[in-house]
Each structure stands twice: as C-alpha cells, then as structure tokens.
LUMVOTI-469782 format. One record per residue: x, y, z of N, C-alpha, C, O, CB in turn; residue in one letter. Coordinates in pm, 1 decimal. Glycine has a CB too. Example, Ala and Ser with C-alpha at 12.3 -4.5 7.8 and 13.67 -1.06 7.14 Angstrom:
<fises>
FISE, 1319.0, -569.0, 780.0, 1230.0, -450.0, 780.0, 1320.0, -330.0, 780.0, 1423.6, -331.9, 846.5, 1130.8, -447.3, 904.6, A
FISE, 1285.0, -225.0, 708.0, 1367.0, -106.0, 714.0, 1290.0, 3.0, 787.0, 1340.9, 113.8, 803.9, 1408.4, -59.8, 572.5, S
</fises>
This chain:
<fises>
FISE, 1212.6, -451.2, 368.5, 1233.3, -376.4, 247.3, 1382.2, -363.1, 223.5, 1458.2, -333.4, 315.7, 1165.5, -238.9, 254.5, M
FISE, 1423.2, -384.6, 101.8, 1563.7, -374.3, 68.0, 1590.6, -241.7, -1.1, 1513.9, -199.5, -87.7, 1607.1, -491.5, -20.8, Q
FISE, 1699.6, -175.9, 37.0, 1737.2, -50.1, -25.9, 1799.9, -78.2, -161.3, 1868.0, -179.0, -180.2, 1834.3, 29.9, 63.6, A
FISE, 1776.2, 11.1, -254.0, 1834.5, 0.0, -386.9, 1917.7, 124.5, -413.0, 1891.9, 230.5, -356.0, 1724.4, -18.2, -495.9, D
FISE, 2016.6, 111.3, -498.8, 2103.0, 224.8, -526.4, 2030.8, 332.5, -606.0, 2058.2, 451.0, -587.4, 2226.4, 179.5, -601.2, S
FISE, 1938.9, 293.9, -694.3, 1869.0, 392.1, -774.4, 1719.6, 360.5, -773.0, 1678.2, 250.4, -809.2, 1924.1, 394.6, -918.9, V
FISE, 1641.0, 456.4, -731.7, 1496.3, 441.8, -736.8, 1438.7, 578.9, -767.9, 1466.1, 675.0, -696.0, 1438.5, 383.9, -602.3, A
FISE, 1359.6, 589.3, -873.5, 1304.9, 719.2, -909.0, 1207.9, 769.0, -802.8, 1133.5, 690.2, -744.4, 1235.5, 712.2, -1044.2, P
FISE, 1208.6, 897.2, -778.2, 1122.2, 955.6, -675.9, 982.1, 980.8, -726.0, 950.5, 956.5, -842.5, 1181.0, 1084.1, -625.6, G
FISE, 899.9, 1029.0, -638.0, 762.4, 1058.9, -672.2, 706.5, 1160.9, -576.4, 774.3, 1202.4, -482.5, 677.4, 932.9, -671.4, G
FISE, 583.7, 1201.5, -599.2, 520.4, 1299.3, -511.8, 386.8, 1250.1, -457.5, 316.9, 1324.4, -388.5, 500.6, 1429.5, -585.8, S
FISE, 351.0, 1126.8, -487.6, 223.8, 1073.2, -442.8, 218.3, 1065.7, -290.2, 320.9, 1055.4, -223.1, 200.3, 935.1, -503.6, E
FISE, 96.5, 1071.2, -237.4, 76.6, 1059.8, -93.2, 42.5, 914.1, -62.8, -57.7, 861.0, -110.8, -36.6, 1157.2, -42.4, R
FISE, 128.2, 850.2, 18.3, 120.6, 706.8, 43.0, 86.2, 680.8, 189.5, 147.3, 738.8, 279.3, 253.5, 637.9, 5.3, V
FISE, -11.3, 593.8, 213.1, -44.3, 548.4, 348.0, 11.3, 407.5, 363.5, -33.9, 314.6, 296.6, -199.8, 552.0, 374.3, L
FISE, 110.0, 391.7, 452.3, 175.5, 262.8, 476.5, 116.0, 197.8, 600.6, 96.5, 263.8, 702.7, 328.9, 280.5, 492.6, L
FISE, 87.2, 67.7, 591.7, 26.8, -2.7, 703.9, 101.7, -133.0, 728.8, 108.2, -219.8, 641.7, -123.1, -29.9, 677.6, V
FISE, 157.8, -145.4, 848.0, 227.2, -267.4, 889.1, 228.9, -269.3, 1040.6, 248.4, -165.5, 1103.8, 372.9, -274.8, 830.1, D
FISE, 208.8, -385.6, 1099.2, 204.5, -393.3, 1245.4, 343.1, -386.2, 1308.7, 353.9, -377.1, 1431.0, 136.1, -521.2, 1288.2, D
FISE, 449.0, -390.0, 1228.8, 584.4, -378.9, 1282.4, 632.0, -235.3, 1270.1, 653.0, -184.2, 1160.1, 681.2, -474.9, 1209.2, E
FISE, 648.9, -170.8, 1385.6, 685.4, -28.5, 1390.4, 812.5, -0.1, 1312.8, 821.3, 102.0, 1244.6, 702.7, 17.0, 1534.5, E
FISE, 911.3, -88.1, 1321.5, 1038.6, -64.0, 1252.5, 1020.8, -64.3, 1100.9, 1085.5, 14.1, 1031.4, 1142.1, -169.7, 1293.1, S
FISE, 935.7, -149.7, 1049.1, 909.8, -153.7, 904.9, 840.3, -25.6, 860.8, 875.5, 32.9, 758.4, 823.9, -277.0, 867.8, I
FISE, 742.0, 17.3, 938.1, 671.6, 141.2, 906.0, 769.9, 257.7, 903.5, 768.2, 339.1, 811.2, 558.6, 168.0, 1008.1, V
FISE, 853.9, 265.1, 1003.1, 950.9, 375.4, 1013.4, 1047.6, 375.2, 894.4, 1070.0, 479.4, 832.8, 1030.2, 365.2, 1145.9, R
FISE, 1104.5, 259.7, 862.1, 1201.7, 250.4, 752.6, 1135.9, 279.7, 618.2, 1189.8, 356.7, 538.8, 1266.5, 111.3, 750.0, V
FISE, 1021.2, 219.9, 591.8, 952.9, 240.9, 463.5, 912.1, 386.9, 446.9, 926.4, 444.2, 338.9, 829.0, 150.2, 452.8, M
FISE, 861.6, 446.0, 554.0, 819.7, 586.0, 548.0, 938.6, 675.5, 514.6, 929.4, 762.2, 427.8, 755.8, 629.5, 681.5, T
FISE, 1049.0, 654.1, 583.2, 1169.5, 735.4, 557.4, 1220.7, 717.9, 415.0, 1257.0, 815.4, 349.3, 1280.3, 698.8, 656.4, R
FISE, 1223.7, 594.5, 367.7, 1272.6, 569.0, 231.4, 1185.8, 642.1, 128.6, 1238.0, 706.2, 37.4, 1273.9, 416.8, 201.6, M
FISE, 1056.1, 632.4, 143.3, 967.3, 698.2, 47.9, 978.1, 850.0, 57.9, 976.1, 919.0, -44.0, 822.8, 654.3, 71.1, L
FISE, 989.4, 902.2, 179.2, 1003.2, 1046.8, 196.0, 1131.9, 1097.7, 131.1, 1132.7, 1205.3, 71.4, 1001.2, 1083.7, 345.1, E
FISE, 1239.2, 1022.0, 142.2, 1366.0, 1060.8, 78.2, 1352.9, 1068.3, -73.6, 1426.4, 1141.5, -139.9, 1476.8, 961.7, 115.4, R
FISE, 1259.3, 992.6, -127.1, 1236.4, 992.1, -270.8, 1131.5, 1094.5, -313.5, 1095.2, 1101.1, -431.0, 1194.3, 854.3, -315.4, L
FISE, 1082.9, 1174.2, -218.6, 988.5, 1279.9, -251.0, 842.3, 1247.7, -227.2, 756.8, 1335.3, -240.3, 1005.2, 1316.7, -390.0, G
FISE, 812.4, 1123.3, -192.5, 673.8, 1087.1, -163.2, 631.5, 1149.5, -30.7, 715.1, 1178.9, 54.7, 656.5, 933.1, -158.8, F
FISE, 503.3, 1169.1, -14.8, 448.0, 1213.1, 113.6, 390.7, 1088.4, 179.4, 280.5, 1044.6, 146.4, 337.3, 1327.3, 96.1, R
FISE, 466.3, 1031.9, 272.3, 429.8, 903.1, 332.3, 382.9, 920.1, 475.4, 441.3, 996.0, 552.8, 547.7, 806.8, 327.9, A
FISE, 276.9, 848.7, 509.6, 223.7, 843.6, 645.4, 218.9, 697.8, 686.2, 167.2, 614.3, 612.0, 81.9, 910.7, 655.5, T
FISE, 272.5, 665.9, 804.1, 274.8, 527.9, 850.2, 172.6, 500.0, 957.6, 142.9, 586.0, 1040.5, 410.2, 493.5, 901.0, G
FISE, 118.6, 379.4, 955.9, 22.8, 331.5, 1055.8, 63.9, 190.8, 1097.7, 113.5, 112.2, 1017.1, -124.0, 333.1, 999.8, C
FISE, 42.0, 160.9, 1225.6, 78.6, 29.1, 1276.5, -40.7, -63.6, 1295.1, -27.3, -170.3, 1354.9, 150.7, 43.7, 1406.7, E
FISE, -156.7, -24.2, 1244.7, -273.0, -112.8, 1248.3, -369.8, -72.4, 1138.2, -368.1, 40.9, 1090.1, -342.6, -108.3, 1387.3, S
FISE, -453.5, -166.5, 1099.6, -554.8, -139.3, 999.1, -655.3, -36.9, 1049.8, -700.0, 49.1, 974.0, -626.0, -268.1, 959.0, A
FISE, -690.9, -45.7, 1176.8, -785.4, 51.1, 1233.7, -729.0, 192.8, 1228.7, -800.9, 287.6, 1197.1, -819.7, 13.6, 1378.6, D
FISE, -601.1, 206.9, 1259.6, -536.4, 338.3, 1252.6, -538.2, 390.2, 1108.5, -560.5, 509.1, 1085.6, -390.3, 330.6, 1305.7, E
FISE, -514.9, 302.4, 1012.7, -517.8, 342.0, 871.5, -657.4, 389.2, 831.2, -671.0, 490.8, 763.1, -473.6, 224.9, 781.7, A
FISE, -760.2, 316.8, 872.3, -897.2, 358.1, 841.2, -928.0, 493.7, 903.6, -994.8, 576.8, 842.1, -997.9, 253.0, 890.6, L
FISE, -879.4, 516.1, 1025.4, -898.4, 646.4, 1089.9, -832.4, 757.1, 1008.4, -891.9, 863.2, 988.8, -841.3, 644.7, 1232.9, D
FISE, -709.6, 733.6, 960.3, -637.3, 833.1, 879.2, -715.4, 863.5, 751.5, -725.5, 979.3, 710.9, -494.4, 782.4, 843.9, K
FISE, -770.3, 760.4, 688.8, -848.4, 780.7, 567.3, -975.2, 859.9, 597.2, -1013.0, 946.7, 518.5, -883.8, 646.1, 503.2, L
FISE, -1041.2, 832.0, 708.6, -1162.3, 904.7, 746.0, -1132.6, 1051.2, 777.8, -1215.3, 1138.5, 751.5, -1228.7, 837.9, 865.9, R
FISE, -1014.2, 1078.2, 834.7, -976.1, 1214.9, 869.8, -961.9, 1303.4, 747.3, -974.9, 1425.5, 756.8, -846.5, 1214.6, 947.8, E
FISE, -935.7, 1243.7, 633.6, -913.8, 1320.3, 511.6, -1002.8, 1267.2, 400.4, -953.2, 1209.7, 303.5, -765.9, 1315.2, 469.5, D
FISE, -1135.5, 1286.0, 413.5, -1228.1, 1228.4, 316.1, -1217.6, 1290.0, 177.1, -1274.7, 1237.0, 81.8, -1368.0, 1243.4, 365.7, P
FISE, -1146.1, 1400.2, 164.2, -1130.9, 1463.7, 34.0, -1030.5, 1394.4, -55.1, -998.0, 1445.1, -162.5, -1091.0, 1605.4, 51.5, G
FISE, -980.4, 1279.5, -12.9, -888.6, 1204.5, -97.1, -744.2, 1244.9, -78.4, -669.9, 1256.4, -175.8, -926.0, 1221.0, -239.8, G
FISE, -703.9, 1266.2, 43.5, -568.0, 1308.9, 72.9, -461.8, 1206.2, 38.2, -345.8, 1243.1, 20.0, -557.1, 1343.0, 216.0, G
FISE, -496.8, 1079.7, 28.4, -399.4, 975.8, -5.9, -422.4, 928.5, -148.7, -535.5, 922.9, -197.1, -408.6, 856.6, 92.6, F
FISE, -312.0, 894.7, -214.6, -320.1, 843.8, -351.1, -320.9, 691.4, -355.3, -373.1, 631.8, -449.5, -204.3, 897.0, -433.3, D
FISE, -262.6, 627.7, -252.2, -249.2, 482.6, -251.9, -226.4, 434.2, -108.2, -169.9, 505.8, -25.5, -132.4, 437.4, -344.9, V
FISE, -271.1, 312.7, -80.5, -245.2, 246.3, 47.4, -156.0, 126.0, 19.4, -183.3, 46.4, -70.4, -379.3, 202.9, 118.7, V
FISE, -48.5, 113.8, 98.0, 41.2, -1.4, 90.6, 28.7, -73.5, 224.2, 59.5, -16.3, 328.7, 191.7, 41.5, 60.2, V
FISE, -16.2, -198.6, 221.5, -41.3, -270.0, 346.4, 23.2, -407.7, 347.9, 39.8, -472.7, 244.6, -190.0, -283.2, 369.5, T
FISE, 58.7, -449.3, 467.4, 106.7, -585.1, 489.5, -13.9, -678.3, 488.2, -124.7, -636.4, 521.5, 186.0, -596.6, 624.2, D
FISE, 6.0, -802.1, 450.6, -101.9, -901.0, 452.7, -131.4, -947.0, 594.1, -246.5, -944.8, 637.7, -66.3, -1020.8, 365.5, L
FISE, -28.2, -988.7, 665.9, -46.7, -1052.9, 795.4, -32.8, -952.0, 908.4, 77.5, -907.3, 940.1, 53.6, -1166.6, 813.6, T
FISE, -145.4, -916.9, 968.5, -148.5, -825.5, 1082.7, -252.9, -876.4, 1181.2, -350.4, -939.9, 1141.1, -179.9, -678.4, 1037.9, M
FISE, -233.1, -848.8, 1309.6, -333.6, -889.8, 1407.8, -459.8, -804.9, 1393.9, -454.5, -692.5, 1344.0, -277.3, -878.6, 1551.1, P
FISE, -569.2, -857.4, 1436.6, -700.0, -789.5, 1439.7, -765.9, -776.4, 1302.6, -885.0, -804.3, 1289.7, -684.2, -652.5, 1499.5, D
FISE, -691.2, -734.4, 1199.3, -748.0, -720.4, 1065.5, -635.7, -742.1, 964.5, -533.7, -673.3, 968.8, -815.7, -579.7, 1046.0, M
FISE, -654.3, -837.3, 874.4, -550.8, -863.9, 773.7, -550.2, -754.0, 667.2, -641.9, -672.1, 660.1, -573.3, -1002.4, 707.7, T
FISE, -447.0, -753.9, 586.2, -441.3, -660.6, 474.4, -554.3, -682.3, 376.0, -602.4, -586.6, 315.4, -309.4, -672.8, 403.3, G
FISE, -598.0, -807.7, 358.7, -710.9, -836.6, 269.9, -839.6, -776.8, 324.3, -917.7, -717.4, 250.0, -727.3, -987.7, 251.0, L
FISE, -861.3, -792.8, 455.0, -980.7, -734.6, 516.7, -977.0, -581.9, 508.6, -1078.8, -517.8, 482.4, -992.9, -779.9, 663.7, E
FISE, -860.0, -525.1, 530.9, -844.2, -380.4, 519.8, -876.8, -335.3, 377.8, -948.0, -236.6, 359.3, -700.8, -337.9, 558.6, L
FISE, -826.1, -405.5, 278.4, -851.5, -368.6, 138.9, -1001.5, -370.4, 108.0, -1051.9, -281.9, 38.9, -776.8, -463.9, 43.7, A
FISE, -1071.8, -470.2, 158.9, -1217.0, -476.3, 136.0, -1288.8, -358.8, 201.1, -1380.2, -301.3, 142.0, -1273.9, -607.9, 189.9, L
FISE, -1247.9, -323.0, 322.1, -1307.6, -207.9, 391.7, -1279.3, -79.1, 314.6, -1366.6, 6.7, 302.0, -1253.0, -196.8, 536.6, R
FISE, -1158.5, -66.1, 263.9, -1122.7, 52.5, 185.7, -1204.9, 57.2, 57.9, -1256.7, 162.6, 20.9, -971.6, 53.3, 152.6, I
FISE, -1217.2, -56.7, -9.7, -1293.8, -62.0, -134.5, -1439.4, -20.3, -112.0, -1498.8, 47.9, -195.5, -1288.2, -203.5, -194.6, Q
FISE, -1496.0, -61.8, 0.8, -1634.8, -26.4, 30.5, -1651.9, 123.4, 52.9, -1747.9, 183.0, 4.0, -1683.1, -102.5, 152.8, E
FISE, -1559.1, 184.7, 126.8, -1572.9, 326.0, 162.1, -1509.9, 420.2, 59.1, -1560.5, 530.1, 36.3, -1510.5, 350.6, 297.2, A
FISE, -1400.4, 377.6, -2.5, -1326.8, 460.2, -98.9, -1296.3, 374.9, -221.4, -1182.8, 330.3, -238.0, -1194.7, 517.7, -36.1, W
FISE, -1394.3, 351.4, -306.9, -1378.1, 255.7, -417.0, -1267.6, 290.2, -516.4, -1222.6, 201.9, -589.4, -1506.3, 244.3, -490.6, P
FISE, -1223.2, 413.2, -521.6, -1117.7, 451.2, -616.9, -978.7, 447.7, -554.7, -880.3, 479.0, -621.7, -1144.8, 590.1, -671.7, R
FISE, -969.4, 410.1, -427.9, -839.5, 407.9, -359.1, -764.9, 279.8, -393.9, -811.2, 171.2, -359.0, -857.9, 419.7, -205.3, M
FISE, -651.0, 289.4, -461.3, -574.2, 168.8, -491.2, -501.9, 116.6, -367.0, -456.1, 193.5, -282.5, -473.3, 196.7, -602.6, P
FISE, -493.1, -15.9, -358.7, -426.9, -81.8, -246.4, -321.5, -178.3, -300.5, -348.4, -260.2, -388.3, -530.2, -156.9, -156.6, V
FISE, -200.4, -166.0, -245.2, -91.2, -257.6, -276.9, -70.9, -346.5, -154.7, -55.0, -296.6, -43.3, 41.5, -180.1, -315.4, I
FISE, -71.4, -476.0, -175.1, -55.6, -573.0, -66.9, 86.3, -628.2, -68.5, 133.9, -675.8, -171.6, -159.0, -687.7, -79.6, L
FISE, 153.5, -621.8, 46.1, 287.7, -679.8, 60.0, 276.1, -807.3, 142.8, 212.2, -808.4, 248.0, 387.7, -578.2, 126.8, C
FISE, 338.2, -914.4, 94.7, 324.8, -1041.7, 163.1, 455.6, -1119.9, 163.7, 536.6, -1110.3, 71.5, 215.8, -1124.0, 98.5, T
FISE, 473.5, -1195.9, 268.1, 587.2, -1285.5, 277.2, 558.0, -1420.3, 214.3, 648.2, -1503.0, 201.0, 627.7, -1303.6, 420.8, G
FISE, 432.5, -1444.1, 175.3, 397.2, -1568.4, 107.1, 454.6, -1566.5, -33.3, 462.4, -1460.6, -95.5, 243.6, -1588.3, 103.0, Y
FISE, 495.0, -1682.2, -84.1, 546.9, -1691.9, -220.4, 434.1, -1698.1, -321.0, 317.1, -1708.7, -284.1, 636.6, -1813.9, -235.3, G
FISE, 470.1, -1691.4, -450.1, 370.3, -1703.6, -556.4, 290.8, -1831.6, -537.7, 347.7, -1937.9, -513.0, 437.4, -1701.6, -695.7, D
FISE, 161.0, -1821.3, -549.2, 74.1, -1937.3, -537.4, 52.9, -1985.2, -395.2, -17.4, -2083.9, -373.9, 129.2, -2047.8, -617.5, G
FISE, 111.9, -1917.5, -296.7, 97.6, -1960.1, -158.0, 2.3, -1872.9, -77.2, -22.1, -1901.2, 40.1, 231.6, -1961.2, -91.9, E
FISE, -51.6, -1768.1, -137.1, -145.0, -1685.3, -62.7, -263.5, -1770.7, -21.5, -316.5, -1846.5, -102.6, -190.9, -1563.0, -146.5, L
FISE, -305.1, -1759.4, 102.9, -412.3, -1846.1, 151.9, -545.0, -1823.2, 80.4, -594.9, -1710.9, 73.0, -431.0, -1825.1, 299.8, P
FISE, -600.8, -1931.9, 28.0, -734.5, -1931.0, -31.4, -752.3, -1832.0, -145.6, -861.0, -1776.2, -160.9, -834.5, -1901.2, 73.6, D
FISE, -650.2, -1808.4, -225.5, -662.1, -1712.8, -334.9, -627.5, -1779.0, -467.8, -521.2, -1839.4, -482.7, -571.3, -1591.3, -310.4, L
FISE, -718.8, -1766.7, -563.9, -691.8, -1813.1, -698.5, -658.7, -1695.4, -790.1, -588.8, -1711.2, -890.2, -811.5, -1891.7, -752.9, D
FISE, -709.2, -1578.6, -755.2, -687.0, -1458.1, -834.5, -655.4, -1343.1, -739.3, -660.3, -1358.5, -617.2, -811.4, -1424.8, -923.8, T
FISE, -622.9, -1227.6, -797.6, -600.6, -1109.9, -714.5, -731.0, -1078.3, -642.4, -835.8, -1066.6, -706.0, -551.5, -987.6, -799.9, T
FISE, -725.4, -1064.3, -509.5, -847.4, -1043.2, -432.0, -911.5, -907.7, -459.3, -843.4, -814.4, -501.9, -817.6, -1056.1, -284.7, P
FISE, -1041.0, -896.2, -435.4, -1109.9, -768.4, -452.4, -1044.1, -660.1, -365.4, -1006.9, -684.2, -250.5, -1260.1, -782.8, -416.6, P
FISE, -1031.3, -542.9, -422.6, -973.6, -431.0, -349.3, -823.2, -421.1, -359.2, -765.4, -318.7, -322.8, -1011.5, -440.4, -207.6, G
FISE, -758.4, -526.6, -408.1, -612.3, -527.0, -420.9, -576.7, -494.4, -565.4, -626.0, -559.0, -657.9, -551.4, -665.1, -377.8, I
FISE, -492.8, -396.4, -584.4, -451.5, -357.0, -719.0, -317.9, -418.3, -759.7, -288.9, -432.9, -878.4, -443.0, -206.5, -728.1, H
FISE, -237.1, -453.8, -660.2, -104.8, -509.8, -688.7, -58.8, -587.1, -565.8, -86.0, -546.9, -452.7, -1.4, -397.4, -726.7, K
FISE, 11.3, -698.8, -588.4, 69.6, -777.1, -479.3, 220.9, -775.7, -496.4, 272.4, -806.8, -603.8, 14.0, -924.4, -477.7, I
FISE, 291.4, -739.3, -390.0, 437.1, -741.0, -389.0, 483.4, -843.4, -286.8, 425.7, -855.1, -178.7, 495.3, -600.1, -357.2, L
FISE, 587.3, -917.1, -321.5, 639.8, -1020.0, -232.9, 761.0, -968.2, -157.6, 849.2, -904.3, -215.1, 675.9, -1145.9, -311.9, H
FISE, 764.0, -996.7, -27.9, 874.5, -953.1, 57.4, 995.5, -1043.1, 36.1, 979.5, -1161.5, 6.4, 832.6, -953.6, 206.0, K
FISE, 1113.7, -990.4, 50.4, 1143.0, -850.7, 81.8, 1117.9, -763.2, -41.0, 1154.3, -799.1, -153.0, 1289.3, -834.9, 130.6, P
FISE, 1055.5, -648.6, -18.1, 1019.0, -557.5, -126.1, 1134.8, -461.9, -152.6, 1182.9, -394.4, -61.6, 889.7, -478.9, -91.3, V
FISE, 1178.3, -456.8, -275.9, 1282.2, -360.8, -315.5, 1216.4, -224.7, -337.3, 1104.1, -216.3, -387.0, 1357.6, -408.3, -445.3, R
FISE, 1286.1, -120.7, -300.5, 1232.0, 13.9, -312.8, 1190.0, 42.4, -457.0, 1083.4, 99.4, -480.1, 1335.1, 117.3, -265.9, V
FISE, 1272.8, 3.1, -553.8, 1239.0, 31.1, -693.5, 1109.7, -38.9, -734.0, 1033.7, 15.1, -814.3, 1353.4, -12.4, -785.8, Q
FISE, 1083.3, -156.9, -680.7, 959.6, -227.7, -712.8, 839.4, -160.6, -646.5, 732.3, -151.5, -706.5, 969.0, -374.4, -668.9, H
FISE, 857.2, -113.9, -523.1, 748.7, -44.3, -455.2, 715.6, 84.9, -527.9, 598.5, 114.9, -551.0, 785.5, -15.5, -309.1, L
FISE, 817.8, 161.4, -564.0, 796.6, 287.3, -636.3, 724.9, 260.2, -768.9, 630.0, 330.6, -803.3, 932.0, 359.5, -661.7, V
FISE, 769.0, 160.2, -842.1, 705.3, 126.6, -970.0, 559.6, 86.0, -949.6, 472.6, 124.1, -1027.9, 782.1, 13.4, -1040.3, A
FISE, 533.3, 8.3, -844.0, 395.4, -35.4, -815.6, 307.7, 83.7, -779.5, 193.9, 93.3, -825.3, 393.3, -139.2, -701.1, A
FISE, 360.2, 174.6, -697.4, 284.0, 294.2, -660.2, 247.7, 372.7, -785.7, 132.0, 409.8, -805.6, 364.9, 383.3, -561.6, I
FISE, 346.3, 397.3, -868.9, 323.1, 473.1, -992.2, 219.8, 403.8, -1080.9, 129.8, 468.0, -1135.0, 454.8, 491.3, -1069.3, R
FISE, 233.9, 273.1, -1094.7, 144.8, 197.1, -1182.4, 0.0, 203.8, -1135.1, -89.2, 235.1, -1214.1, 190.0, 51.7, -1190.0, E
FISE, -24.5, 175.0, -1007.9, -163.7, 170.2, -962.7, -225.7, 309.4, -957.8, -344.0, 325.0, -987.8, -172.3, 104.6, -825.0, V
FISE, -147.8, 410.5, -920.7, -201.5, 547.0, -919.7, -232.4, 591.1, -1062.4, -337.8, 649.6, -1087.3, -101.5, 645.6, -852.8, V
FISE, -142.6, 563.9, -1155.8, -165.4, 598.5, -1297.0, -290.4, 528.0, -1349.6, -373.0, 589.7, -1417.0, -42.1, 560.2, -1383.4, R
FISE, -304.4, 398.5, -1318.7, -419.2, 322.4, -1366.7, -550.4, 378.2, -1313.7, -648.2, 388.7, -1387.8, -405.6, 176.8, -1327.2, D
FISE, -553.0, 413.8, -1186.3, -674.7, 469.4, -1127.0, -707.4, 605.6, -1189.6, -822.6, 633.7, -1222.5, -658.9, 483.0, -973.4, V
FISE, -605.8, 688.5, -1205.4, -627.3, 820.0, -1265.5, -673.3, 808.3, -1410.2, -759.5, 884.4, -1454.3, -499.8, 903.0, -1258.1, R
FISE, -616.7, 714.1, -1483.9, -656.8, 691.6, -1623.7, -802.4, 646.8, -1630.3, -877.2, 691.6, -1717.2, -565.2, 585.9, -1690.7, S
FISE, -842.4, 560.2, -1540.4, -981.2, 511.4, -1537.0, -1078.1, 625.1, -1506.3, -1189.6, 627.9, -1558.3, -996.6, 399.3, -1432.0, A
FISE, -1035.2, 719.2, -1421.7, -1121.4, 831.0, -1384.5, -1138.0, 929.5, -1500.6, -1245.4, 987.1, -1517.9, -1064.2, 903.2, -1261.9, E
FISE, -1034.0, 948.9, -1579.0, -1039.1, 1046.6, -1687.3, -1076.9, 985.0, -1821.3, -1118.2, 1055.3, -1913.5, -906.3, 1115.6, -1699.7, T
FISE, -1062.5, 852.8, -1831.5, -1083.4, 783.2, -1958.4, -1225.1, 759.7, -1985.0, -1259.9, 702.1, -2088.0, -1012.1, 654.6, -1961.5, G
</fises>
C-alpha cells in the first residue's frame, strides 16, 4: 500500500485480510489514522471467525488479498456471500487487468477489485463506494 498526502477519512468498520502480517499492520494503522475502525486478520479463517463473533453486522466491509494460503480471497468472498449476503468485499490483487486467473467478469461476492500497490486514497474511495452502494440497496 502506498501512502498518499491527502486521503479523506471515514468511520466505517473495516475487516482487513492478508497473510502478510506487515501489510495487515500498515493498512490497519493507515485506516485508523483516517478515522476508520479497522481490524486486521492474517488468514481467511481468522476473518470468518471475526465475522461470526459479531453476527449483528459489526463490520461494514471486508478488504482481502487475493493470494493467500489455505483459502484465496475469492473463496473467502464466496463464504462471506453465503453467510452474510449484504457484506461488501473488496479484493486486492497483484495481478494486472485481465490477468486474474479464470475470470471474465467480477466474481460473485466481490464488489470491487483494486490492483496493488493500492493507494490509500483509492482504498478509501472503494470503501466508501461499496458501503454506500450496499446501504442504498437496503434502503432503496
């Protein structure tokens, strides 16, 4: 993730998932500095546990890496969609446009795809967009 000089803050509760501890730590701190309530997880299973611990909808969005051991970000998104169909998921990937494996369209359960390195302003904008879209769908 690249730091930006200006990124608008937010108050959404974000669940970050990446198998690299340093990425989780940096992303969590950056979002917290901007006012978000961020929780980091280093595995998809840990993220699912966090979601189960707060079934009342404590998180507004999940941001996950694509490539992780044991369960990919795509598999995690499908599991989230099955259990929490209104939970938006943002997928971060090091693959370039058109290089995502076996994908012709945005996969089920994924609301937005961001390409690494992710700029803070782009992550913040994506969080706002998917949370707004989900909330609009619920009230509309």
